[in-house]
PyMOL CGO cylinders between C-alpha atoms (Angstrom):
from pymol import cmd
from pymol.cgo import CYLINDER

trace = [
    CYLINDER, 4.02, 14.02, 7.90, 2.22, 17.24, 7.13, 0.3, 1, 1, 1, 1, 1, 1,
    CYLINDER, 2.22, 17.24, 7.13, 3.16, 19.19, 4.01, 0.3, 1, 1, 1, 1, 1, 1,
    CYLINDER, 3.16, 19.19, 4.01, 5.17, 22.43, 4.02, 0.3, 1, 1, 1, 1, 1, 1,
    CYLINDER, 5.17, 22.43, 4.02, 3.69, 25.90, 4.27, 0.3, 1, 1, 1, 1, 1, 1,
    CYLINDER, 3.69, 25.90, 4.27, 1.49, 27.42, 1.56, 0.3, 1, 1, 1, 1, 1, 1,
    CYLINDER, 1.49, 27.42, 1.56, 0.21, 30.96, 1.12, 0.3, 1, 1, 1, 1, 1, 1,
    CYLINDER, 0.21, 30.96, 1.12, -3.16, 29.77, 2.42, 0.3, 1, 1, 1, 1, 1, 1,
    CYLINDER, -3.16, 29.77, 2.42, -1.45, 28.48, 5.58, 0.3, 1, 1, 1, 1, 1, 1,
    CYLINDER, -1.45, 28.48, 5.58, 0.34, 31.79, 6.00, 0.3, 1, 1, 1, 1, 1, 1,
    CYLINDER, 0.34, 31.79, 6.00, -2.88, 33.76, 5.55, 0.3, 1, 1, 1, 1, 1, 1,
    CYLINDER, -2.88, 33.76, 5.55, -4.95, 31.43, 7.76, 0.3, 1, 1, 1, 1, 1, 1,
    CYLINDER, -4.95, 31.43, 7.76, -7.29, 30.33, 4.98, 0.3, 1, 1, 1, 1, 1, 1,
    CYLINDER, -7.29, 30.33, 4.98, -9.12, 27.01, 4.91, 0.3, 1, 1, 1, 1, 1, 1,
    CYLINDER, -9.12, 27.01, 4.91, -7.50, 24.86, 2.20, 0.3, 1, 1, 1, 1, 1, 1,
    CYLINDER, -7.50, 24.86, 2.20, -9.27, 21.53, 2.24, 0.3, 1, 1, 1, 1, 1, 1,
    CYLINDER, -9.27, 21.53, 2.24, -9.24, 20.05, -1.25, 0.3, 1, 1, 1, 1, 1, 1,
    CYLINDER, -9.24, 20.05, -1.25, -8.14, 23.27, -3.00, 0.3, 1, 1, 1, 1, 1, 1,
    CYLINDER, -8.14, 23.27, -3.00, -4.83, 22.50, -4.72, 0.3, 1, 1, 1, 1, 1, 1,
    CYLINDER, -4.83, 22.50, -4.72, -2.41, 25.11, -3.36, 0.3, 1, 1, 1, 1, 1, 1,
    CYLINDER, -2.41, 25.11, -3.36, 1.34, 24.89, -4.01, 0.3, 1, 1, 1, 1, 1, 1,
    CYLINDER, 1.34, 24.89, -4.01, 4.08, 25.33, -1.43, 0.3, 1, 1, 1, 1, 1, 1,
    CYLINDER, 4.08, 25.33, -1.43, 5.37, 28.87, -0.98, 0.3, 1, 1, 1, 1, 1, 1,
    CYLINDER, 5.37, 28.87, -0.98, 9.08, 29.68, -0.61, 0.3, 1, 1, 1, 1, 1, 1,
    CYLINDER, 9.08, 29.68, -0.61, 8.96, 28.97, 3.12, 0.3, 1, 1, 1, 1, 1, 1,
    CYLINDER, 8.96, 28.97, 3.12, 7.26, 25.65, 2.50, 0.3, 1, 1, 1, 1, 1, 1,
    CYLINDER, 7.26, 25.65, 2.50, 9.83, 24.59, -0.06, 0.3, 1, 1, 1, 1, 1, 1,
    CYLINDER, 9.83, 24.59, -0.06, 12.63, 25.37, 2.38, 0.3, 1, 1, 1, 1, 1, 1,
    CYLINDER, 12.63, 25.37, 2.38, 10.79, 23.49, 5.13, 0.3, 1, 1, 1, 1, 1, 1,
    CYLINDER, 10.79, 23.49, 5.13, 10.50, 20.46, 2.85, 0.3, 1, 1, 1, 1, 1, 1,
    CYLINDER, 10.50, 20.46, 2.85, 14.21, 20.60, 2.03, 0.3, 1, 1, 1, 1, 1, 1,
    CYLINDER, 14.21, 20.60, 2.03, 15.19, 20.77, 5.71, 0.3, 1, 1, 1, 1, 1, 1,
    CYLINDER, 15.19, 20.77, 5.71, 12.74, 18.02, 6.56, 0.3, 1, 1, 1, 1, 1, 1,
    CYLINDER, 12.74, 18.02, 6.56, 14.25, 15.78, 3.89, 0.3, 1, 1, 1, 1, 1, 1,
    CYLINDER, 14.25, 15.78, 3.89, 17.65, 16.29, 5.49, 0.3, 1, 1, 1, 1, 1, 1,
    CYLINDER, 17.65, 16.29, 5.49, 16.36, 15.61, 9.01, 0.3, 1, 1, 1, 1, 1, 1,
    CYLINDER, 16.36, 15.61, 9.01, 14.14, 12.57, 8.46, 0.3, 1, 1, 1, 1, 1, 1,
    CYLINDER, 14.14, 12.57, 8.46, 16.98, 10.09, 7.76, 0.3, 1, 1, 1, 1, 1, 1,
    CYLINDER, 16.98, 10.09, 7.76, 18.63, 11.17, 11.01, 0.3, 1, 1, 1, 1, 1, 1,
    CYLINDER, 18.63, 11.17, 11.01, 15.36, 10.57, 12.85, 0.3, 1, 1, 1, 1, 1, 1,
    CYLINDER, 15.36, 10.57, 12.85, 14.97, 7.14, 11.23, 0.3, 1, 1, 1, 1, 1, 1,
    CYLINDER, 14.97, 7.14, 11.23, 18.50, 6.22, 12.35, 0.3, 1, 1, 1, 1, 1, 1,
    CYLINDER, 18.50, 6.22, 12.35, 19.12, 3.63, 9.68, 0.3, 1, 1, 1, 1, 1, 1,
    CYLINDER, 19.12, 3.63, 9.68, 15.63, 2.18, 9.46, 0.3, 1, 1, 1, 1, 1, 1,
    CYLINDER, 15.63, 2.18, 9.46, 14.66, 1.36, 5.89, 0.3, 1, 1, 1, 1, 1, 1,
    CYLINDER, 14.66, 1.36, 5.89, 11.73, 3.18, 4.27, 0.3, 1, 1, 1, 1, 1, 1,
    CYLINDER, 11.73, 3.18, 4.27, 9.80, 0.54, 2.36, 0.3, 1, 1, 1, 1, 1, 1,
    CYLINDER, 9.80, 0.54, 2.36, 7.21, 2.90, 0.87, 0.3, 1, 1, 1, 1, 1, 1,
    CYLINDER, 7.21, 2.90, 0.87, 6.64, 6.65, 0.59, 0.3, 1, 1, 1, 1, 1, 1,
    CYLINDER, 6.64, 6.65, 0.59, 2.99, 7.54, 0.00, 0.3, 1, 1, 1, 1, 1, 1,
    CYLINDER, 2.99, 7.54, 0.00, 1.55, 11.01, -0.56, 0.3, 1, 1, 1, 1, 1, 1,
    CYLINDER, 1.55, 11.01, -0.56, -1.69, 12.81, -1.13, 0.3, 1, 1, 1, 1, 1, 1,
    CYLINDER, -1.69, 12.81, -1.13, -2.01, 13.76, -4.78, 0.3, 1, 1, 1, 1, 1, 1,
    CYLINDER, -2.01, 13.76, -4.78, -2.49, 17.45, -3.92, 0.3, 1, 1, 1, 1, 1, 1,
    CYLINDER, -2.49, 17.45, -3.92, 0.56, 19.43, -5.02, 0.3, 1, 1, 1, 1, 1, 1,
    CYLINDER, 0.56, 19.43, -5.02, 1.55, 20.78, -1.59, 0.3, 1, 1, 1, 1, 1, 1,
    CYLINDER, 1.55, 20.78, -1.59, 1.90, 17.25, -0.23, 0.3, 1, 1, 1, 1, 1, 1,
    CYLINDER, 1.90, 17.25, -0.23, 3.39, 15.81, -3.42, 0.3, 1, 1, 1, 1, 1, 1,
    CYLINDER, 3.39, 15.81, -3.42, 6.09, 18.50, -3.54, 0.3, 1, 1, 1, 1, 1, 1,
    CYLINDER, 6.09, 18.50, -3.54, 6.97, 17.82, 0.10, 0.3, 1, 1, 1, 1, 1, 1,
    CYLINDER, 6.97, 17.82, 0.10, 7.12, 14.08, -0.55, 0.3, 1, 1, 1, 1, 1, 1,
    CYLINDER, 7.12, 14.08, -0.55, 9.28, 14.61, -3.64, 0.3, 1, 1, 1, 1, 1, 1,
    CYLINDER, 9.28, 14.61, -3.64, 11.96, 16.24, -1.49, 0.3, 1, 1, 1, 1, 1, 1,
    CYLINDER, 11.96, 16.24, -1.49, 11.91, 13.22, 0.80, 0.3, 1, 1, 1, 1, 1, 1,
    CYLINDER, 11.91, 13.22, 0.80, 11.99, 10.82, -2.15, 0.3, 1, 1, 1, 1, 1, 1,
    CYLINDER, 11.99, 10.82, -2.15, 15.11, 12.40, -3.60, 0.3, 1, 1, 1, 1, 1, 1,
    CYLINDER, 15.11, 12.40, -3.60, 16.92, 12.16, -0.28, 0.3, 1, 1, 1, 1, 1, 1,
    CYLINDER, 16.92, 12.16, -0.28, 15.70, 8.62, 0.51, 0.3, 1, 1, 1, 1, 1, 1,
    CYLINDER, 15.70, 8.62, 0.51, 16.20, 7.25, -3.01, 0.3, 1, 1, 1, 1, 1, 1,
    CYLINDER, 16.20, 7.25, -3.01, 12.64, 5.97, -3.31, 0.3, 1, 1, 1, 1, 1, 1,
    CYLINDER, 12.64, 5.97, -3.31, 9.62, 6.62, -5.54, 0.3, 1, 1, 1, 1, 1, 1,
    CYLINDER, 9.62, 6.62, -5.54, 6.53, 8.51, -4.34, 0.3, 1, 1, 1, 1, 1, 1,
    CYLINDER, 6.53, 8.51, -4.34, 3.22, 6.65, -4.61, 0.3, 1, 1, 1, 1, 1, 1,
    CYLINDER, 3.22, 6.65, -4.61, 0.31, 9.10, -4.96, 0.3, 1, 1, 1, 1, 1, 1,
    CYLINDER, 0.31, 9.10, -4.96, -2.95, 8.10, -3.31, 0.3, 1, 1, 1, 1, 1, 1,
    CYLINDER, -2.95, 8.10, -3.31, -6.01, 10.39, -3.47, 0.3, 1, 1, 1, 1, 1, 1,
    CYLINDER, -6.01, 10.39, -3.47, -7.39, 8.75, -0.33, 0.3, 1, 1, 1, 1, 1, 1,
    CYLINDER, -7.39, 8.75, -0.33, -4.74, 10.68, 1.63, 0.3, 1, 1, 1, 1, 1, 1,
    CYLINDER, -4.74, 10.68, 1.63, -6.12, 14.06, 0.52, 0.3, 1, 1, 1, 1, 1, 1,
    CYLINDER, -6.12, 14.06, 0.52, -7.15, 16.66, 3.07, 0.3, 1, 1, 1, 1, 1, 1,
    CYLINDER, -7.15, 16.66, 3.07, -10.63, 16.56, 4.55, 0.3, 1, 1, 1, 1, 1, 1,
    CYLINDER, -10.63, 16.56, 4.55, -13.09, 18.36, 2.27, 0.3, 1, 1, 1, 1, 1, 1,
    CYLINDER, -13.09, 18.36, 2.27, -14.41, 21.48, 3.99, 0.3, 1, 1, 1, 1, 1, 1,
    CYLINDER, -14.41, 21.48, 3.99, -17.01, 22.34, 1.37, 0.3, 1, 1, 1, 1, 1, 1,
    CYLINDER, -17.01, 22.34, 1.37, -18.33, 25.88, 1.57, 0.3, 1, 1, 1, 1, 1, 1,
    CYLINDER, -18.33, 25.88, 1.57, -15.69, 26.89, 4.12, 0.3, 1, 1, 1, 1, 1, 1,
    CYLINDER, -15.69, 26.89, 4.12, -12.79, 26.34, 1.72, 0.3, 1, 1, 1, 1, 1, 1,
    CYLINDER, -12.79, 26.34, 1.72, -10.86, 29.42, 0.64, 0.3, 1, 1, 1, 1, 1, 1,
    CYLINDER, -10.86, 29.42, 0.64, -12.12, 31.58, 3.50, 0.3, 1, 1, 1, 1, 1, 1,
    CYLINDER, -12.12, 31.58, 3.50, -10.02, 33.20, 6.21, 0.3, 1, 1, 1, 1, 1, 1,
    CYLINDER, -10.02, 33.20, 6.21, -11.03, 33.18, 9.86, 0.3, 1, 1, 1, 1, 1, 1,
    CYLINDER, -11.03, 33.18, 9.86, -12.09, 36.84, 9.60, 0.3, 1, 1, 1, 1, 1, 1,
    CYLINDER, -12.09, 36.84, 9.60, -14.24, 36.06, 6.57, 0.3, 1, 1, 1, 1, 1, 1,
    CYLINDER, -14.24, 36.06, 6.57, -15.77, 33.08, 8.34, 0.3, 1, 1, 1, 1, 1, 1,
    CYLINDER, -15.77, 33.08, 8.34, -16.60, 35.15, 11.41, 0.3, 1, 1, 1, 1, 1, 1,
    CYLINDER, -16.60, 35.15, 11.41, -17.96, 37.99, 9.26, 0.3, 1, 1, 1, 1, 1, 1,
    CYLINDER, -17.96, 37.99, 9.26, -19.88, 36.24, 6.50, 0.3, 1, 1, 1, 1, 1, 1,
    CYLINDER, -19.88, 36.24, 6.50, -20.48, 32.74, 7.85, 0.3, 1, 1, 1, 1, 1, 1,
    CYLINDER, -20.48, 32.74, 7.85, -20.64, 33.37, 11.58, 0.3, 1, 1, 1, 1, 1, 1,
    CYLINDER, -20.64, 33.37, 11.58, -23.53, 31.01, 12.37, 0.3, 1, 1, 1, 1, 1, 1,
    CYLINDER, -23.53, 31.01, 12.37, -22.24, 28.18, 10.18, 0.3, 1, 1, 1, 1, 1, 1,
    CYLINDER, -22.24, 28.18, 10.18, -18.70, 28.68, 11.47, 0.3, 1, 1, 1, 1, 1, 1,
    CYLINDER, -18.70, 28.68, 11.47, -19.85, 28.48, 15.09, 0.3, 1, 1, 1, 1, 1, 1,
    CYLINDER, -19.85, 28.48, 15.09, -21.65, 25.20, 14.38, 0.3, 1, 1, 1, 1, 1, 1,
    CYLINDER, -21.65, 25.20, 14.38, -18.58, 23.83, 12.61, 0.3, 1, 1, 1, 1, 1, 1,
    CYLINDER, -18.58, 23.83, 12.61, -16.37, 24.75, 15.55, 0.3, 1, 1, 1, 1, 1, 1,
    CYLINDER, -16.37, 24.75, 15.55, -18.82, 22.96, 17.82, 0.3, 1, 1, 1, 1, 1, 1,
    CYLINDER, -18.82, 22.96, 17.82, -18.48, 19.81, 15.69, 0.3, 1, 1, 1, 1, 1, 1,
    CYLINDER, -18.48, 19.81, 15.69, -21.86, 20.20, 13.96, 0.3, 1, 1, 1, 1, 1, 1,
    CYLINDER, -21.86, 20.20, 13.96, -21.21, 21.70, 10.50, 0.3, 1, 1, 1, 1, 1, 1,
    CYLINDER, -21.21, 21.70, 10.50, -24.48, 22.49, 8.68, 0.3, 1, 1, 1, 1, 1, 1,
    CYLINDER, -24.48, 22.49, 8.68, -25.36, 20.00, 5.95, 0.3, 1, 1, 1, 1, 1, 1,
    CYLINDER, -25.36, 20.00, 5.95, -25.53, 22.75, 3.33, 0.3, 1, 1, 1, 1, 1, 1,
    CYLINDER, -25.53, 22.75, 3.33, -21.82, 23.52, 3.83, 0.3, 1, 1, 1, 1, 1, 1,
    CYLINDER, -21.82, 23.52, 3.83, -21.00, 19.99, 2.61, 0.3, 1, 1, 1, 1, 1, 1,
    CYLINDER, -21.00, 19.99, 2.61, -18.14, 19.25, 5.03, 0.3, 1, 1, 1, 1, 1, 1,
    CYLINDER, -18.14, 19.25, 5.03, -16.77, 15.70, 4.76, 0.3, 1, 1, 1, 1, 1, 1,
    CYLINDER, -16.77, 15.70, 4.76, -17.70, 13.70, 7.89, 0.3, 1, 1, 1, 1, 1, 1,
    CYLINDER, -17.70, 13.70, 7.89, -14.75, 12.78, 10.12, 0.3, 1, 1, 1, 1, 1, 1,
    CYLINDER, -14.75, 12.78, 10.12, -15.72, 9.11, 10.07, 0.3, 1, 1, 1, 1, 1, 1,
    CYLINDER, -15.72, 9.11, 10.07, -15.56, 9.09, 6.26, 0.3, 1, 1, 1, 1, 1, 1,
    CYLINDER, -15.56, 9.09, 6.26, -12.09, 10.65, 6.41, 0.3, 1, 1, 1, 1, 1, 1,
    CYLINDER, -12.09, 10.65, 6.41, -11.00, 8.06, 8.97, 0.3, 1, 1, 1, 1, 1, 1,
    CYLINDER, -11.00, 8.06, 8.97, -12.30, 5.22, 6.80, 0.3, 1, 1, 1, 1, 1, 1,
    CYLINDER, -12.30, 5.22, 6.80, -10.51, 6.28, 3.61, 0.3, 1, 1, 1, 1, 1, 1,
    CYLINDER, -10.51, 6.28, 3.61, -7.27, 7.24, 5.37, 0.3, 1, 1, 1, 1, 1, 1,
    CYLINDER, -7.27, 7.24, 5.37, -7.16, 4.01, 7.38, 0.3, 1, 1, 1, 1, 1, 1,
    CYLINDER, -7.16, 4.01, 7.38, -7.86, 1.94, 4.26, 0.3, 1, 1, 1, 1, 1, 1,
    CYLINDER, -7.86, 1.94, 4.26, -5.00, 3.65, 2.43, 0.3, 1, 1, 1, 1, 1, 1,
    CYLINDER, -5.00, 3.65, 2.43, -2.47, 3.28, 5.23, 0.3, 1, 1, 1, 1, 1, 1,
    CYLINDER, -2.47, 3.28, 5.23, -3.45, -0.34, 5.91, 0.3, 1, 1, 1, 1, 1, 1,
    CYLINDER, -3.45, -0.34, 5.91, -3.05, -1.25, 2.26, 0.3, 1, 1, 1, 1, 1, 1,
    CYLINDER, -3.05, -1.25, 2.26, 0.36, 0.38, 1.88, 0.3, 1, 1, 1, 1, 1, 1,
    CYLINDER, 0.36, 0.38, 1.88, 1.60, -0.95, 5.22, 0.3, 1, 1, 1, 1, 1, 1,
    CYLINDER, 1.60, -0.95, 5.22, 0.65, -4.49, 4.17, 0.3, 1, 1, 1, 1, 1, 1,
    CYLINDER, 0.65, -4.49, 4.17, 3.14, -4.29, 1.30, 0.3, 1, 1, 1, 1, 1, 1,
    CYLINDER, 3.14, -4.29, 1.30, 6.10, -3.69, 3.63, 0.3, 1, 1, 1, 1, 1, 1,
    CYLINDER, 6.10, -3.69, 3.63, 8.68, -6.26, 4.62, 0.3, 1, 1, 1, 1, 1, 1,
    CYLINDER, 8.68, -6.26, 4.62, 9.25, -6.80, 8.33, 0.3, 1, 1, 1, 1, 1, 1,
    CYLINDER, 9.25, -6.80, 8.33, 11.09, -3.88, 9.97, 0.3, 1, 1, 1, 1, 1, 1,
    CYLINDER, 11.09, -3.88, 9.97, 10.40, -1.53, 7.04, 0.3, 1, 1, 1, 1, 1, 1,
    CYLINDER, 10.40, -1.53, 7.04, 8.87, 1.90, 7.64, 0.3, 1, 1, 1, 1, 1, 1,
    CYLINDER, 8.87, 1.90, 7.64, 5.95, 3.51, 5.81, 0.3, 1, 1, 1, 1, 1, 1,
    CYLINDER, 5.95, 3.51, 5.81, 6.16, 7.29, 5.33, 0.3, 1, 1, 1, 1, 1, 1,
    CYLINDER, 6.16, 7.29, 5.33, 2.86, 9.07, 4.63, 0.3, 1, 1, 1, 1, 1, 1,
    CYLINDER, 2.86, 9.07, 4.63, 2.80, 12.74, 3.54, 0.3, 1, 1, 1, 1, 1, 1,
    CYLINDER, 2.80, 12.74, 3.54, -0.56, 14.41, 3.88, 0.3, 1, 1, 1, 1, 1, 1,
    CYLINDER, -0.56, 14.41, 3.88, -2.55, 17.19, 5.51, 0.3, 1, 1, 1, 1, 1, 1,
    CYLINDER, -2.55, 17.19, 5.51, -3.18, 18.48, 9.00, 0.3, 1, 1, 1, 1, 1, 1,
    CYLINDER, -3.18, 18.48, 9.00, -6.83, 17.66, 9.60, 0.3, 1, 1, 1, 1, 1, 1,
    CYLINDER, -6.83, 17.66, 9.60, -6.87, 14.34, 7.74, 0.3, 1, 1, 1, 1, 1, 1,
    CYLINDER, -6.87, 14.34, 7.74, -3.70, 13.12, 9.48, 0.3, 1, 1, 1, 1, 1, 1,
    CYLINDER, -3.70, 13.12, 9.48, -5.10, 14.08, 12.88, 0.3, 1, 1, 1, 1, 1, 1,
    CYLINDER, -5.10, 14.08, 12.88, -8.28, 12.12, 12.16, 0.3, 1, 1, 1, 1, 1, 1,
    CYLINDER, -8.28, 12.12, 12.16, -6.20, 9.17, 10.94, 0.3, 1, 1, 1, 1, 1, 1,
    CYLINDER, -6.20, 9.17, 10.94, -4.04, 9.06, 14.07, 0.3, 1, 1, 1, 1, 1, 1,
    CYLINDER, -4.04, 9.06, 14.07, -7.06, 9.40, 16.33, 0.3, 1, 1, 1, 1, 1, 1,
    CYLINDER, -7.06, 9.40, 16.33, -8.72, 6.45, 14.62, 0.3, 1, 1, 1, 1, 1, 1,
    CYLINDER, -8.72, 6.45, 14.62, -5.60, 4.25, 14.52, 0.3, 1, 1, 1, 1, 1, 1,
    CYLINDER, -5.60, 4.25, 14.52, -4.95, 4.53, 18.26, 0.3, 1, 1, 1, 1, 1, 1,
    CYLINDER, -4.95, 4.53, 18.26, -8.53, 3.51, 19.00, 0.3, 1, 1, 1, 1, 1, 1,
    CYLINDER, -8.53, 3.51, 19.00, -10.15, 6.84, 19.80, 0.3, 1, 1, 1, 1, 1, 1,
    CYLINDER, -10.15, 6.84, 19.80, -13.33, 8.26, 18.28, 0.3, 1, 1, 1, 1, 1, 1,
    CYLINDER, -13.33, 8.26, 18.28, -12.49, 10.91, 15.62, 0.3, 1, 1, 1, 1, 1, 1,
    CYLINDER, -12.49, 10.91, 15.62, -15.75, 12.69, 16.40, 0.3, 1, 1, 1, 1, 1, 1,
    CYLINDER, -15.75, 12.69, 16.40, -14.50, 13.43, 19.93, 0.3, 1, 1, 1, 1, 1, 1,
    CYLINDER, -14.50, 13.43, 19.93, -11.39, 15.18, 18.66, 0.3, 1, 1, 1, 1, 1, 1,
    CYLINDER, -11.39, 15.18, 18.66, -7.66, 14.81, 19.27, 0.3, 1, 1, 1, 1, 1, 1,
    CYLINDER, -7.66, 14.81, 19.27, -6.27, 15.55, 22.74, 0.3, 1, 1, 1, 1, 1, 1,
    CYLINDER, -6.27, 15.55, 22.74, -2.93, 16.80, 21.33, 0.3, 1, 1, 1, 1, 1, 1,
    CYLINDER, -2.93, 16.80, 21.33, -2.28, 19.81, 19.12, 0.3, 1, 1, 1, 1, 1, 1,
    CYLINDER, -2.28, 19.81, 19.12, -2.29, 19.22, 15.39, 0.3, 1, 1, 1, 1, 1, 1,
    CYLINDER, -2.29, 19.22, 15.39, 0.82, 18.87, 13.25, 0.3, 1, 1, 1, 1, 1, 1,
    CYLINDER, 0.82, 18.87, 13.25, 2.73, 22.00, 12.28, 0.3, 1, 1, 1, 1, 1, 1,
    CYLINDER, 2.73, 22.00, 12.28, 3.83, 22.38, 8.67, 0.3, 1, 1, 1, 1, 1, 1,
    CYLINDER, 3.83, 22.38, 8.67, 6.55, 19.84, 7.75, 0.3, 1, 1, 1, 1, 1, 1,
    CYLINDER, 6.55, 19.84, 7.75, 6.31, 18.13, 11.14, 0.3, 1, 1, 1, 1, 1, 1,
    CYLINDER, 6.31, 18.13, 11.14, 5.63, 14.46, 11.64, 0.3, 1, 1, 1, 1, 1, 1,
    CYLINDER, 5.63, 14.46, 11.64, 4.46, 11.84, 14.11, 0.3, 1, 1, 1, 1, 1, 1,
    CYLINDER, 4.46, 11.84, 14.11, 5.57, 8.23, 14.43, 0.3, 1, 1, 1, 1, 1, 1,
    CYLINDER, 5.57, 8.23, 14.43, 3.23, 5.34, 15.12, 0.3, 1, 1, 1, 1, 1, 1,
    CYLINDER, 3.23, 5.34, 15.12, 4.32, 1.79, 15.86, 0.3, 1, 1, 1, 1, 1, 1,
    CYLINDER, 4.32, 1.79, 15.86, 2.34, -1.29, 14.91, 0.3, 1, 1, 1, 1, 1, 1,
    CYLINDER, 2.34, -1.29, 14.91, 2.13, -4.48, 16.97, 0.3, 1, 1, 1, 1, 1, 1,
    CYLINDER, 2.13, -4.48, 16.97, -0.57, -6.93, 15.94, 0.3, 1, 1, 1, 1, 1, 1,
    CYLINDER, -0.57, -6.93, 15.94, -0.63, -8.63, 19.34, 0.3, 1, 1, 1, 1, 1, 1,
    CYLINDER, -0.63, -8.63, 19.34, -1.72, -5.41, 21.05, 0.3, 1, 1, 1, 1, 1, 1,
    CYLINDER, -1.72, -5.41, 21.05, -5.08, -3.70, 21.06, 0.3, 1, 1, 1, 1, 1, 1,
    CYLINDER, -5.08, -3.70, 21.06, -5.17, -1.23, 19.53, 0.3, 1, 1, 1, 1, 1, 1,
    CYLINDER, -5.17, -1.23, 19.53, -2.41, -2.42, 17.21, 0.3, 1, 1, 1, 1, 1, 1,
    CYLINDER, -2.41, -2.42, 17.21, -1.16, 1.13, 16.54, 0.3, 1, 1, 1, 1, 1, 1,
    CYLINDER, -1.16, 1.13, 16.54, 0.62, 3.17, 19.23, 0.3, 1, 1, 1, 1, 1, 1,
    CYLINDER, 0.62, 3.17, 19.23, 1.71, 6.81, 19.06, 0.3, 1, 1, 1, 1, 1, 1,
    CYLINDER, 1.71, 6.81, 19.06, 5.46, 7.05, 19.77, 0.3, 1, 1, 1, 1, 1, 1,
    CYLINDER, 5.46, 7.05, 19.77, 6.36, 10.61, 18.78, 0.3, 1, 1, 1, 1, 1, 1,
    CYLINDER, 6.36, 10.61, 18.78, 4.22, 13.60, 17.87, 0.3, 1, 1, 1, 1, 1, 1,
    CYLINDER, 4.22, 13.60, 17.87, 4.84, 16.91, 16.06, 0.3, 1, 1, 1, 1, 1, 1,
    CYLINDER, 4.84, 16.91, 16.06, 8.54, 16.33, 15.45, 0.3, 1, 1, 1, 1, 1, 1,
    CYLINDER, 8.54, 16.33, 15.45, 10.33, 18.78, 13.14, 0.3, 1, 1, 1, 1, 1, 1,
    CYLINDER, 10.33, 18.78, 13.14, 13.68, 19.29, 11.46, 0.3, 1, 1, 1, 1, 1, 1,
    CYLINDER, 13.68, 19.29, 11.46, 14.77, 21.67, 14.21, 0.3, 1, 1, 1, 1, 1, 1,
    CYLINDER, 14.77, 21.67, 14.21, 15.05, 18.71, 16.59, 0.3, 1, 1, 1, 1, 1, 1,
    CYLINDER, 15.05, 18.71, 16.59, 17.14, 16.57, 14.21, 0.3, 1, 1, 1, 1, 1, 1,
]
cmd.load_cgo(trace, "trace")
């Protein structure tokens, strides 16, 4: 699940690892999401609720935790992808002051001096985190992960067996929307995407 809206989201600024809190809209999104998720789960037990340690994700997860009656486990490996020198800038600022670097980033070749975290590194840390937490679950329990748009997209791409460097064929997650992946060890890949970009408005 992606976190609720922040002022950076509203303004179209690159957040990355900058610790931005939810705005009023984001807090309301998190509240509505916490009401909707149990209906979506339809009685399935949540065995673990794991969140990025950045405040926008933690605050979203805390709403879920209160509704589900479960503790939040913070894991820094679930943080957003680090966007280096692009962080804090709006699209207009990128196109005005970093046009060449921005064009290369959009083409999947961010300049080394901008210090953008490689997608494969994001996939490795996110997959390690999810695999560890999933291993602690009892059979039929569900793992809920609250994180960030880019990192979650990279994670899902990797889990279903695609190359994160090639991108994700579906649109990314909206604020306070979630996807569901199933896990079957006898299949290859073991993870399968079941639902994508589901929000409270549907439940």
